[in-house]
N, C-alpha and C positions, 0 to 999 in steps of 0.2 A: 804218874812218873814211871818210866820204864825201869826195870830191875837194874840194867846196866848203868843208868844214870844215878840211881840210888847208891849202887856200890861205889861209883866214882866219888860221890859226895861223902860217903862214909870214909873211904880211903884218904880223902883229902882233908878230913876234919882235923882242926888244930885248936879246938875249944879249950883243951886243958894244957896247952903249950906252956903257959906261964906257971903251971903247978908242978911240972915234971923237970927233972935234971937233964932230960934228953928229948929229942924230937918225938912227938906222938906217932905211933904206928898202929892204927886200929887193925885188929885181926878179925877177919870175917869168914864165916862158913855159911854158905847159902844153899838152900834146896828150893828151886822154883815152885814146887808144889806146896810148900809150907805157907800157912796163912798168918803166922805171927813172927815178928822180927824183934829181937832183943839185942841191943848193942851196948857196949861200954868199953872203958879203957881201964885196965888194971896195971898200975905201975909195976915194972919188973924188968930185969935184965934178960930174961929168957926170950922175950919177943924181939929184943934189940940185939 
């Protein structure tokens, strides 16, 4: 999978939509040379 496709999938993720009082908005920071990807959603108003 290409990095751009992966980022699009992450940005479009709504897996926790039923658990949050607002629309999920995954925040992503990417460096192409990095070999490890860690992602998650922390509920909070700051992102929204």
